N, C-alpha and C positions, 0 to 999 in steps of 0.2 A: 505813665501816661496812656490813655485808653483810646485815644485818638491820634491818628498819624496825618500830618499836613504837610505835602511837599508842594513847592512852587516853582515852575518853569517861568522864569522872567522872560525867555527868547520867545516862546508862543503865547504866554499870558494865561496859561491854564493853572490852576491849582487841584491836586487830588487830596480829597479827605477820605480817609479810611477808618471806618469803625474797626477797633483792633481788640476785640474781646472774643476770638474764635473758640475759645474754651467754653465760653457761654453764649454760643450762636449769636455773637455779636448784639446780645440784649443790652438795653440801655440802663445802665445804672447812674446813680446821681452825677459822679464824676464824668461820665460821658455827656450826659444832659448839659453840665456845666460848660465842658469843654466845647460842645457843639456851638451852644449859644457866644461863647466867646470867639470861637474861628469866624463864623457868620458876621459879627460885628466888626472884627478886624480887618475882614474882606472888603467892607464899605469903604474903609479909609486907605486900603492899597491899591493905588493904581496900576501896580504890576499885576495884579489880577483881574482879567477881564471875563473869564469863565471858569465854572467849578465842576468838577466831576466828583460824585459822593458813591463810595462802594464801601464793602464789607470785606474784611480778612478772611482768609481761608476759603475753601471750597464748598462747605457745609450750609451758610447762610449768608444772606445780605444781613438781615437783621430780624429779630424774633419779637421785636417789641421791648416793653418795659421788662427789666429784671424782676423775677418774681420774689426775690430776696429784698427788694427795695421797699420800705416800708414809708408810705405817705399818710402822716397823720393829717387827718381832716376836722375842718371846725365842726362845733356842734350844732352850728345853725343849719338846716334844713334848706336855706336859701343860697348856701355858701358850698364850692367844692373846689379843692385843690387837684388840678391836673398838671404835672411837671412836664408832659410830653407837648403842652401848647406854646412852650415857648423853643420846642427843639428844633423847629425847620428854619429855613432862610427868612420866608415871608415875614414871619413872625418877629424875626429880628431887623425887619426893615432892609433887608438885602435884595438888590432888583437887578444884580448880576446873575446871568442866567446859570441854574445848577441843571446838571444831566446825572441821573443815576444810572448805575452799572450794577445789575443785580445777577447774583449767582446763587444757587441754592434756595433756602426757603426766605420768604418774606412773608411776615404775618402780623396781626394784630397792629401793635403800636408802629409798625415798620411804615404804615400807610400815611402817618402825620409827615414822615419824609418824603416818601413818594408824592404824595399829596401836594407838597409846595415845590415840588421840580418841576421843571419845565416839559421835560419828558424822560421816559425810561428806556433803556437799553437792557434787554435781557438775553442770558446765553440759555441753552436748552436744558440745562438741568434745574432752572428756574422754578420754583412752586409758589403758589400765591394761597394764603388760605387766612381766615379769622376765627381764632378759637374762643372768642368771648361768648357765645350763646352756650358753647358745650360745658364751660364752667360757671354758667348762672350768671354771666354780667352781659349788659346791655353793648351792642356795638354800634356807639353813637358818631362819636367824632370820626371814627373809622370809616363808618358807611358814608357819612357826608363826604368825606375826601374821596372815597370810591366814585361816587355818585357824579363828581365832576368830569370823571373820565370815561365811564363806563355806562350801559344802559341800566335802568334801576333794576329789570328782572336779573340780570346778571349780579348785581350787587346783592341784591335780596339773596340768591341763590348761595352765594360765596358765605354772606354774613351767617345766613340761617343753618346751613349745613354744619357749621362750624369746624372741627376737625375731623369729619367723616370723609371729606372731600378737599382734594387741592386742585387748583386751577393750573394747567400746564403754562409754560411760556407760550406756545404756540395759540391757545385759548385765549390767553392774556392779550395777545397781540390781535386776534381776531376780534376782541370786544373794546379794545383802543386803550387798555391798561399800559401796554407797553407799544414803543413805535418800531422796535426791530427786535429781531432773535438772531443770534449768532450762534456758532459752534460753540461746544463747551469751551470755557475759559476765554472765550473772545468777547466778551461784554464790555470790560475795561477798555481794552484797545480801541474798540468801536465807539464808546462814548466819548474816549479822549480825542478821537478823530473828529468828532463833531464838535467837540471843547473848541478845538483849535481854529476850525474853519469860522465858529462863531467869534471867539476872541479876535480874530483878524479882520473883524467888521468894524466900523465907528462905533465906540462905546455907548456915546449918547443914543444913537439910533437904537441899538440892541436894548438898551436898559428902558427905554422908552416902549418898545414893543414888548419887552417883558410885563412890564406895568400893564400895558393895553391888554393884553391877554387875562391877565390876572382880573382887571377890572370888569370882564365880560361876566364872571361868575362869582365875585368875593360878596354881592348883595345877598344873593341866594344862600352862600354859604354862611353867612354873618347871621343871618334869620335862622337857620337850621342849627347853628352853634348856639345860638341864644336858648333853644328848647334842649339840647342835649344834656345839661345838667340835672335839670328836673326828670328826663326820661331815665337817666342813669340812676338817681335817688329812689325813684319808683320801682324800677326794674331790677336792679342788682340783688343777688342774694347776698345775705351776710358775708363778711370775710372768712369765716371759719367755715362756713358751707362751700364757698367758692373753694377753698383751699382741700377740703374733703374731695369734692369732685375732681380736683386738679391731681391729688395724690392717688386718686382710685382709677385714673385714665387708662384705658386700654392701650397697649403699645402696638404699633403698626397695623391699624385697623382701617387706615383710610385708603381711598381711591383716588386716582388722579385722572382728569378730563383734559 
């Protein structure tokens, strides 16, 4: 199993842990499938009233899709398969609140998960960046998710600078990407405390509020998502060229602000 799920029936809080620390909790097909299964199971489990999502180890929350995962694409230029579009709780029709606890790196496809969480708590070790443009890929869905939380200029800087710069937890807090910064190692406990408080409230009111907040931005997000496949098809380099850029990347050349 690449996903650990624990349930506390007394508090009503489930903790979902991405458990691939040797791969910086990157999402392979098994993890993607297990996440979808977990979100759908929570819909029917009345003992779960709030969820915390985190990553195992201290180096990364999640670094997006695993580079070793091959995703066959249809030959039609009008179609594109993106397995991460089904990885989040909202994509699986879960309206119970999800709180992210971030430590270490969160980048690329991690924003599919952060974008569908109600809010995120990060510890001081957390850094955020989007490597797409560095490796010849369009940051489409990731940038749309980020734009729901952050000012457009901050999204543009994060996406366009690629791997050259990482956003610190403190800067992420200042821009609205995360709602709280804790001491190192404290994000999970802080997120669980929030989830326990939320889980103690009447569940119908909580889920209705989650749905209302999502409704406030989903129309704009859906319109942006409709353009994303075309932007990716037009702007992405061929896979072999992407791989060449990835394999020739400089190590340790980033700065953090």
